N, C-alpha and C positions, 0 to 999 in steps of 0.2 A: 731825342730823349722823350719818353712817353710821359703821361701825366702823373702816373703813380710814382715814378722815380723822382720827378721834380718835386713832388709833395713832401719827400723825405729830407730834402736839403734845406736846412734852416737858413733864414736870412742872415746875412753877414758872414757866411762860411766862405773860406778861400776857394780858389779854383782847384787847388790840389785836393782839398777835401771833397769837392764835388766829383772830381774824376775818380777818386778812390771809391766813393759810394756807388758810382755808376758801374765800375768793374765788379764790385762785390755783389751788386744786384743781379748782374748777368751771370756770375758764377754760382750764386746760391740757389738751391732749389726752393727756398721759401719765397713767399711774396715779398715784393719790394718794401711794403709798409712794415714788415717784421724785422728788417735789418736796421740795426742801430747805427746811426751815422758816426763817423770817426770822432766828431766833436763831442758827442755824448759819451763815447767810450773813454775819451781822454779825461773827461771830468770825473769819471768813476774809476780811474786807474788805481786809486788807493783803496778800493773796496772790492769785495767778492760776495758770492752767494753761497749759503750752506747747501750742500747737495741733498740734505735730508729734509729740512724744514723750509728751504728756499728763502730764508730770511737774509737780509743784508748784514754782512759782518766785515770786519777789517781784513785786509789781505794778510796772509801768512799766519793766521790763527789756527792752532792745531785742533782745538775743541770748540765747537759752536757754543757761544754763550747762551743761546736761546733754547736749544734742545739737548746739548751735552754730547752730541755725536761728533766723531772725527770728521775733519773736513778734507782729508786726503783720499777719500774714496773715489770710485770711478764717476766720472761726470755723466750726468744723464744726457741721453741723446736728444737732440732737438728734432722734432718732426711736426708735420702739419696736423692740427686737430681735425677730428672727424666732422664736426659741425663748425664752420668758420664763423667768427663773430660778425655781427652786423656792422655794416659800414658806419662810420661816425655821422655821415650826412644822410643816412637812410631816412625816408619819410614814414609817417604813421601808416599810410596805406600799404606800403611795401612790407611792413611788419605784420599787418593784420588782414591781408587779403584772403587767407584760407578760411577763417571763421566767417568772414563776410560772404564768401561764396556759398558756404554751407547753409547759413541762415537765409540767404536769398533763394536757394533751391527749395528749402522747406516752405518758405512763404509763397513761392510761386506755385508749389503743388497744392497748398491749401486754397489759394485764390482760384486756381483752375477748377478745383472741385466745387467751390461755391458758385462760380460762374456757370458751370455746367448744370448744377441743380437749379439755379435761377432761370436759366434759359431752356429748361426741359419742357417738352410739350404738355399742355394742360396743367401747368404748374399751379395756377391760381383757380382752376376749376374745382367746385365743391365735390368732395368724395361721395361715393354712393352710400357709404355707411352713415354719413352725416345727413344726407337728404332723406333716407328711408327712416321714417318715424316708427319705432316698434309699437305694436299694439299694447295698450295698457293691460297690465296683469289684473285679472278679476280678483276682487277682494270679497271675502265673505262678510255679509252684513252684520252677523252676530257671532260672538265667540263660539268656536266649535266645542263639542263635548269631549270628555276624556276618551281617548282612543280614536278620535277623528282627526282628519287633516283637511285643510282647505285646498280644493282642487277645482280650478276653473270657476271660482266664485261659489262653490258649493261644498259644504262639509260632508266628507265621505268617511265612513267608519272603516278602519283598517283591521281586518280579521287577524287574530293571532295565528301563527303558523302551526302550533301544536294542538289545535282543536279541530273537531269535525262534527259529524252527525251519523246516525244510523243509515245503513243502506236500505234501499226500497224493499228488498226481500230478505230480512234478517233471519238468521237461524235462531230457533226458539228452544231453549233447554228448560225442561220442567214439565209439569209442576213439581216443585220440591216441597215436601211436607215440613212444616215448621212446628216447634213446640207450641202448646196451647197458651203459654204465657208470653208469646212473642208480641211485642208492641210496635216495633218498627224494624226496618231493614234499610241498608245503605250499601251501594257498591263501593268497594275500596279500589279495585282496578278491574281489569278484564278477567282475572282468574279468581277473585275472591269477593265475597260480600259479607257484611256483618249484620248480625241479628241482635236486637235489644231484648234481653230476657231479665227475669227477676233474679236469676242466679249470676248474671254478669253479661259480658259482651261476647257472643259466640261468633267465630269466624268459620265460614263455610266455603266450599268450592263452588265456583260459578259454573262448572261444567257438569258435576255430578250431584251437587247439593249436600255432600257429606261434610260432617263437622270436622274442622281441622284443629281448632284450639278454642279455649275459653279463658277470657280475662276475668278471673274471679275477684280482682281488686276493684271492679266497677259493678257492684250489685244494684238491683232495682233500677235498671236503665229504662227510660220511657221513650225518648226521642234521640235521633242521631242527626247531626248537622256537620257537613264538611266545611272546615275552615282552613283553607290552604293545604298544608301538608299534614294536618292533624284532624281528628274527629272530636267534636264536642258531644259527649254522651250525657244527656240530662237525666237527673233523678229527682225525687221529690224535694230535695234541699240542696243539691250541689250539682256541679258540672265536672265530669271526668274528662281530662285531656289525654287522648290516646293517639300515639303515633300511628299513622295510616300504613306505613311500610312495615313496621315490626310489630304492630298491635301491642306495644308496651305502654303501660300507664306512665305518663310523664308528670302529671300534676292533678290536684283536685282543687277546684274553685268553690269555696263555701259561700253559698248565697242565703241559706236559711229559708228559701221559698222555692216553690215549683216554678219551672221555666215554661212559658207559653210558646214564644216564637223567638228565633234568633236570626238576625240579618247582619251580614258582613258588608262593610263598605267596599267601594271599588279599589281603594288602596290596600285593603286587607289588614290594616293596622288596628282597626277598631271593629268590635262586634257589639250589636245592641240586642240585649236579651230582655224580653218583656216578662214581668212578674205579676200575673193577674191578681193573686191573693194579696200581694203587698201594694198593689195600685202604683206600681213604679216600673221604670225601665232602667236596667243596669248597664253601664258602659264598661266594656271589657277591653283590656289591652291585649292584643293577640301576640305581641312580641314576647311578653313574659307571662301571659295567661293569668291575669289578675283583674279583679274589679277595681276600677279607679274612681267611679262616681255612680251615684244612684239618684235618679230624678223622680220625684213624687208627683202624682196626678190626683190629689184629693181622695175622693171615695170611689173613683171609677176604676173598674177592673179592666185595664188596658190589655190588648192582645196583639193583633197584627202590627208590624212595624215596617216602615220604609225609610230609606236614607238616600241622600244624593251622593255624588262622587266626591265632593269636597269634604264631606263629613261635618258640615256646619248647619245643615237643615235636615230635619227628619219629621216624621208624622207617625202617630200611633192612634188606633181606634179601639172602640169597645165592642165591636161586632163579634158575634159567635155563630158558628154553623150549627143549626139545630140537628139533633139526632132524628132518626126516622120516627115519625109520629109525634114529635114535639111541636109546640107552638112557636111560630116565628116571632123573635123579639122585634118590637116595633120601634123602640128608641135607639139612641146611639149618640156618641160624641167622638169628635176628632180633636187631637191635641198636636198642634205644631210645636216643635221645640228645637233647641240648638244643642247637639251632643257635645260640642267642643267647649261649652261653658259649664261652670259649676251649677249644681242643682239649686243653690241659694240665689243664683244670678239669673235664673230663667224668667222670661216674660210669660206670665200666666195668660195663655190664649186658649180659650175653650170654644170650639165650634160645634154647635148642635147639628147632628146628622140623623134626622128621623128616617128610619128605614133600614136599620141593621147594617152598619158599614163593616163588612166582613173582609174587604181587601183594600189595599192602598198601594199607590205607586208614586215615587218621586222622580221628577225629571232629573237627569244627571247633572244639569247645571243649577239645580235648585230653584229655578224660576217658577215652577208650578208643581202641583200634586194632583192626583186623581184618586177618588174614593169610590168604590163600588158599593151601591146600596142594594142588598139582596131583595129586600121586601118591596122596593120601589122600582126595580128594573131600570136603574139609571146609573150614570157616572156623573160625579160632581167634581168639576175642575176647581181647584183652589189656586189663587194667585197671591204671591207674597208682596206685600206693600213695603215701601221704604221704612215705615214706622215699626215694622216687625209683625204687624197684624196680617191676617189672611182675608181674602175676599172670595166668596162663592160666586162662580160664574154660571152662565146658563147651563143647565143640565143636559146631558146627552142620553138619549134613549138607547137601551140595549135589549138583548134577548132576555128571556125570563130567567130569573134567579141567577144573576151574575155573582159568582163566588170567588173568582180569582182573576187578577190582572197582572200580566207580566210584560216586561220591557223587551223590545226587539230593536237593537241599536241600528240595524240596517234601515236606512230611510226614516229613522225616528218614528217607529210604530209601536203600538201596544196591542196585545192579544188578550181578549176577555173570554173566559170560559163560563158558559151558562149551563147549569145543571138541568133544570126543567126545560130550558130552551133547546137542549141537545145540539149545541152548536158552539163554534168559535167565531168571534167577531174581531176583525183586524181594523184598528183605528189609526188615523194619521194624527200624531200628537201636535204637529205644528198647526194644521188646519182644523183639528178636532172634528174630523168627519169620518164616517164609516167608509172603509175601502172595500171590504169583502166579508161575506159570511159563509162559513163552511159548516154544513149540517151533517149529523151523524144518525145512525139507526138506533142509538141508545143514549142514555144519559151520560154526560161528560162528567166523570167523577174526580179526575185529577189531570194535571197538565204539567209538562216540563218543556222548557225551551232549550234547544241544543246550544252549546257554547258559541258556535259560529253564526248563530242567528238565522239559519236557513231552514230549520225544521222544528215542528212542535209535535211532541209525543203525548197522546191523550189516552187515558184509561176510560173504557166504555163499558157500560152494563147493558144487558139485553135479556130477552126472554129465554133464548137458547143458550145463554152463557155469555161471558164477557169477552172483550177483545181489546186490542191496542190499535190505535189509528196513528199513522205517520202522515203529517200534513206538511207539504212543501210550501213554505212561506213565500216563494217566488211565483210559482204557478198556481198555488192554492189547490192543488190536487191532493186528495186524501186516499190512502191505501190502508184498508182495515185487515188486521191479522187476528183471526180467532184464537183464543187461548183455551177454551173448554172450561173456564171458570171466570169468576168476576174479580177483576183487579180494582182496588180502591186507591192505590197510590202508585206513583211513578217516580223512580229515582234514576238519574243519569250518572254515568262515570265522569270523572273530571275532564276527560278528553272528548266526551260525547259519542264515542264509538260503540258503547254498549248501554243497555238500560235494564232496570230491574222493575218488574211489576209485582206488587205485593197485594195479596188478598187478605184483608183483615178478618173477614167473617170465616172463611174456610181455613185460614192459617197456612197458606201456600204461597209460593213465589215462583216467578218465571224470570229467566235471563235471556235478553235479546241481544244478539251480536251480529 
């Protein structure tokens, strides 16, 4: 008799019961532990099981008192379960060996990876990226100007993509005869230019010089200034705002006084208009074209105006260009002021400038200003102090009769035009030293700097007629193009690709493209 059969015989059973259990175990297909011994069956002889709910009920009951189902149905067949129950004496390890093996395999894989990484060659050697110290990035010592970027420790101006300059051998159209009451002219684009007349603003073709239209709503126009996408046409008491693309009158700014000079800030949001007869400077908002403030300067008739890029520092002077045969003014005054503040809050700073200060230039960062003294042939640098006052620095000698000073943002230079000196002088604003002088065969009457800062266009007078000089500000080479007449003013298109030369005396105009 095996162990399983002996385990099903209860102690105290008779020999007959044991023999009957043994034969039943051999004949039954079920395991020996599932066969009920005869002693147990005898104790439950008066009981039965419900074939539906399997509850213990009394023998011979027709309906199951638990589920209400009949008990005389077919008996369920007894068969071995698909998953046998665990043995009663099974250990914990025999019941949980599968998850233990899985967890052990995962931990072994992780440990193996860690050991291989730890034992890898040159595991603790410093990496090349850690040992190689990158060179320090050069930092610009001073803040860069508007439009500049710090590159290798040096502020470099970034030229806009939509501007340029005239070619070395431009085509010249003209001379175009203008009306006798023409006061000024301005290029609108490569195909049109505007002429300021007493009857209004006349638009002409840049190729043939023929009149295309007349803006009669803007009479008595004296000067034309380009302010972004519009043109400010000044008259004895107001400014006409004209759209450059459609030549339609947009608005009229009533000032009550004649306008001398108009300067637009780098951001284009503010324009400064000097009012010589009112001894003031009007601050204009270019977003909605209106006067927002007026700053008074005592009894001095201010004229030229210069402003920095931030719009917080500006300077105006009382210099005047004398007409031919007139006496040179000997005195002069320069007024530093803050256009962003109200006129009543301005600090009264008056700087005497003996020598007729006819031109002024503000550094874009507002740290310094330069005033050209026509009668003294010098440049006067002005430095702003923390208190708001200005200090005159050592003067810089220039050529004879400096009349105009313009900014060249490339390499932070300034170009001075000298009338009697018949030359252009290029100065380094940082070192305040003369870099190069370019001389001409005639007087330099007017000058314009190309938007990309690489060229200067100069109007020249001469015995045999006038001409236009194109000066390369990189090589300082000058190419002179005769016109057959004397130009007195130079106006550039917004993109710098064309220029207009205006002859005030002969009332003619030329277009260079």
